[in-house]
N, C-alpha and C positions, 0 to 999 in steps of 0.2 A: 319562580314561585315555589315555595316549599309545599310539597305534596304530602308530607308525612301525616297531616291531619285532615287531608281532603276527603270528602265523602265520595266514594266510587259510585254507589247507587243510592237512590232514595231508600230510606230506612225500610228494610223488608218487613219490619214488624209494625209499620205505621198503619193507620186505619185506611189510608188511601190504597195501599198496595197489598195489604195482608202479608202472607209469607210468600212473596213472589219477587223475582228480579225483573224489573221492567227495562230491558236493554234498549238502547237507542242505536240503530244502524246508521252509520256515518252519512249515508245519502240515500236511504231507501227504506220506507216503512210500510209500503202498501200491502205487502204480503202478510203483515202482522197486525194491520189495523183491526181494532176491536178486541185484541188480545192484550191483557194488562200485565203480561209478564210470564216468566217461567217459575214454577214452584221451586222454592229454595232447596228443597230436598232433592231436586232433579239436577242441580248444578254443583260441580266439584271444581275447586280451584287447583290447577296443576302447577302453575308458576305465578309468582308475584314478586317483582323486584323493581327498583328504580335504576335505569341506565342513565347515561349522560343526557339523553334526549327525551326519554319517555318514562312513563309509569306503566310497566309492562305486566299484563296479566293474561294468562291462558286459562280458559274455562272449558270444561267438558260438560256437555249437556247429555243427560241420560237418554238412551235409545227408547226408553219407555215413557218419556215425557209427552204429554198431549200438546205438542207445539210444533210449528214448522221447522224449528231448529233442533229437533230431537236427533240425537246421534252425532251432532256436530261439535267441532272445537272452534272457539271464538278467540280472537285476538283483540284485546282492549289496550289502548295506548295513552289515554288521557284520563284525567280525574273524573269527568262526568260519566264515563263508561260507554262512549261511542264505540261501536264495533268496527274495527279496521280490516279484519279478514275473517272469512268463514271457510271451514274445511270439513267436507264430508268424505270419509275414507273411501267410499265405494261409488261416488259419482262426481262428475266434473262441475255441473251447474249448481249454483247456490240459490237460485230464485231471488237474486238481489242484483244490484246495479253492476257488480263485477262481471256478470254474464254478458253485458251489452258490448264489451270490448270484442267478444268473439264474433260480432257482426261486422267488424271493421275490415278484416283481410280481403273480402271480395270487392271492396270499393276503393282500394288503394293500389298503386303500382307495385311491381316486384321490389323487394328490398326489406331491410330490417325494420322491426317494430320496437319502439322504445316505450317502456312503462316507467314513468317518473313518479315515484312513490310506490315502490314494489310491494311493501308490506310483507305478508306471508305467502304471496303468490296466488291469491284467489282469482285474479284476472288472467294470469298467465296460463293456468292449468287448462281451462276450456279452449283457449286459442291453440295451444300446442296439440291437444287431442283432436280437435275438429278441423284443423287446417295443417296438413302434413308439410306444407311448403313454408310455414311461418318460422321466422327466426326472431327471437326476442332478446333485447338487452334491457335489463331491469336495473334501476337505480334506487337505492334505499340509503338514507342518511345514517341510520343507526345500525351498526354491525350486530348489536345485540338482537335486533328484530330478525335479522337473517339467521342468526344462530338458533333462535327459538323456532323459526320457520322450518329449518332443516330437521330439528328434533321432533317437533310436535305437529307440523302441518304438511308433511310429506314432500317438502322441498328437496331434500337430499335424494329421494327416489326419483323425483321429476328431473333433477339434473343428471342423474345416471342414465335415465331413459332417453334423454335428449341432449347428449353432450355437445353436439354441434349446432344446437338450435336455441339453447338457453344460456345466457351469460349474465351473471350478477355482478354489479358494481356497487361499492359502498362510497358514499360521499354526497356532495351537493348535487341534486338531480338537475338543477338549473344550469349546471356546467356540462351536461351531457352533450356528446357530439359523436359523429361517425364520419368517415372519409367522404363518402358520396351522398350523404344525407339520409334521413329516415323516411321510409314510405308512410309511416304513421306514428303518431305520438299519443300516448294515453297519459293525461295529466291527472294525478290523484294525490295532490299534495296538501296535507293538513298538519297543523301544529296546535296543540292545546285546544283541540276541539273546533278549530277554525280553518277555513281555506287560508293558505299562507298569504300574508299581505302583499307579497310581490306580484301575485296574480290579479291584484286590483290596479296594477300599473301597466299601461299599454305597451311600454318598452319591453316588458318581459315577453309578451306575446309576439312582438316584433322579432325578438331574438329566436324564439321557438319557430316562428315561421321561416326564418332564414336557414334553419337546419333541416327543413323538410326537402325531400326530392320534389321535382316538378310533378304536380298532380297528387302530392301527398296531403294527408289530412291530420288534423288534431281532434281528438275526442277528450273532453275534460269533465271531471266530476266537479261541479261548481257548488255542491252542497245545497243548503236550503234552511228553512226555519226549523226543521226537525233536528238539525245538528246542534248539539249542546256545547257551547264554548265554556272553557274554564272561567273566563271573565264574564260575569253575569251582566255586565254593561253592554256586551256585544250581542248581536242578533244574527243568526245564520242566514236568515232571509235577506237582510240588508246587505250582508257580505256577498251573497249570491248575486244580487242585483249589481253591485259595484264590479264584481268579477266579469259578468256578462257585458257590462258597459265598456270595460277595458278591451274585451275581445272584439266587440263591435267596432271600436275605433280602428282596429287592425284588419278585420275580415269583412267589414261592411255587410252587404246583403248576403254574403256567403257564410252565414251563421245560423244554425238551427238548434232548437232546444227540445229535449225530450223530458217531459214532466212525469215523474214517477209516482205522483199522487194527484188527487183531485184538485187540491189547491196549488196554484202555479208557483207560489213561493216556498212550498214545502220541501221539494227535493228535485234536482234537475241535473241532466247531463247536457253538454254542448258539443256540437259537431261543426267543423269548418268544411268549406268547399261546396260545390253545387250539389243539391240534393239528388241522389240517384233515383231512377225509376223504381218504385217500391216493388213492383211485380218481378222485375229482373233481379233485384237485390234478394228477394225472398227465395228465388230459385236456387241461389248459390248458398243458402243457409240450411242448417239442420232444422227440422221441424220445430223443436222447442224455442228457437230463436226468431222465427219468422215474424211474429207479431210486432217485434220491436221496430221493424222497418216502416210500419204505418204510424208510429207515434211521434215522429219528428215534425216540428212546426217551425216556420220562419221566426227568427228572433223578433220580439217586440218588447219595448220598455215595460217593466213590471212595477215601477214605483207606485203607480196609482192603485195597484192591486194588493199591495202589502197591507197587513193589518195595522190599524192605527194604534199607537201606544196611548 
């Protein structure tokens, strides 16, 4: 698709949005519900270019903006303007779905953690800082994203601080492997504003299951209706349902869903394996993360709950 003429955001001068940027977070909007965007004067574009795989933009949000994203840097990779990474210079947590990965280490066996779809490292940072034993291998298809992450999102600093705990690989994340298997895998793979089509195929989840250690788990960002595809004929909620159905074929009753919004088709994460005791799980987590342990529910088909067209 030629992105040269694509509209990154709804027209900031339109009657609907006034002079505001209404960002869409790739899989989490609950923290920003009721807010119709960031004033245009509070947003500065630091980087904008097309790589082989993405339309890369880095935005700086003013620290004086009256918005939860004030003081952050945002990574946008697709034409609709979905946020793929958030970086706050002086804190690890983003108050977005990236933080949920930091709840995984206490419920997996010892061993490396893989992040498939590394982006600018928003999920890796809290894991490394909150779990001193964690070792992360991150895969990102686009080397340009990693270059931008090192320059604008603190990734270079993170790598220097954790040289034996953070390893970055560029290439197809679905080819990820390690000698003795991963203790945990975080799947966060999107292209053109959609969960990649391979994740609607059960055979992909079969392969990912095979590269887990015994007792290992997969946590996946399965998107939802709030994710805006470049192709207007697609719907993020429908793609989420198909992705969860493919996972269910492989993991059966050991599949759980965390809904990040009131509507179950709006935005979700998935977790494999038996659900841990929430009280024990919370004891092993930092206080800001504990509430996530209570949000997981057993997977149930969502087709009947999707909005009718």
